[in-house]
C-alpha positions as CSV (number, residue, x, y, z in Angstrom):
1,M,27.4,-39.9,-182.4
2,T,29.0,-38.1,-179.4
3,A,30.5,-39.6,-176.2
4,R,29.8,-37.9,-172.9
5,V,31.1,-38.5,-169.4
6,L,28.5,-38.0,-166.7
7,K,29.5,-37.6,-163.1
8,G,27.4,-37.2,-160.0
9,S,24.9,-39.2,-157.9
10,K,22.8,-41.9,-159.4
11,Q,19.8,-39.5,-159.5
12,E,21.8,-36.7,-161.1
13,I,23.2,-39.0,-163.8
14,A,19.7,-40.5,-164.5
15,D,18.2,-37.0,-164.7
16,T,20.9,-35.9,-167.2
17,V,20.3,-39.0,-169.4
18,V,16.5,-38.3,-169.4
19,R,17.1,-34.7,-170.6
20,M,19.5,-35.7,-173.4
21,S,18.2,-35.3,-176.9
22,G,18.5,-38.2,-179.4
23,D,18.7,-41.9,-178.6
24,V,20.8,-43.3,-175.9
25,R,21.9,-46.8,-177.1
26,E,24.6,-47.9,-174.8
27,V,25.9,-47.0,-171.3
28,I,29.0,-48.0,-169.4
29,V,28.4,-47.9,-165.7
30,F,31.0,-48.1,-162.9
31,V,29.4,-49.4,-159.7
32,E,31.5,-48.9,-156.5
33,E,30.4,-51.5,-153.9
34,P,30.3,-50.5,-150.2
35,G,33.7,-51.0,-148.6
36,E,35.3,-51.6,-152.0
37,V,38.5,-49.8,-152.9
38,A,38.0,-47.4,-155.8
39,A,39.3,-48.8,-159.2
40,E,41.4,-45.7,-159.7
41,G,45.1,-46.5,-159.3
42,C,44.6,-50.2,-158.6
43,G,45.9,-51.3,-162.0
44,E,42.7,-53.0,-163.0
45,D,41.9,-52.6,-166.7
46,V,38.3,-51.4,-166.5
47,F,37.9,-51.3,-170.2
48,A,39.1,-54.9,-170.9
49,E,35.6,-56.0,-171.8
50,M,35.4,-53.2,-174.4
51,E,38.4,-54.7,-176.3
52,R,36.1,-56.3,-178.9
53,F,34.7,-52.9,-179.9
54,M,38.1,-51.2,-180.4
55,V,39.5,-50.5,-183.8
56,R,43.1,-51.6,-184.4
57,V,45.0,-50.6,-187.5
58,G,48.1,-52.5,-188.6
59,G,51.4,-50.8,-188.0
60,A,49.9,-48.2,-185.6
61,D,51.7,-47.6,-182.2
62,Y,49.0,-47.7,-179.5
63,S,51.4,-47.1,-176.6
64,R,50.6,-44.3,-174.2
65,E,53.8,-42.6,-175.1
66,A,52.9,-42.6,-178.8
67,M,49.3,-41.4,-178.1
68,Y,50.5,-38.3,-176.3
69,S,53.6,-37.4,-178.4
70,R,53.5,-35.2,-181.4
71,A,53.9,-37.2,-184.7
72,E,56.1,-36.0,-187.5
73,G,54.5,-33.0,-189.2
74,E,52.1,-32.1,-186.3
């Protein structure tokens, strides 16, 4: 399974999904309401509802700093 980020208008995104080979089983959609401030930079955790699908391993450091820093031996 591969993850893809599709950007564009509603129609462009729909057309891209239709042309994809294989089965599309799940989609995450961000809907910006008219007059609403974009979620970017507002501090809202847009992935909070996905928490139950995330894998957590005991003893792993999931901080942003740890994710983007080289580990020993890399």
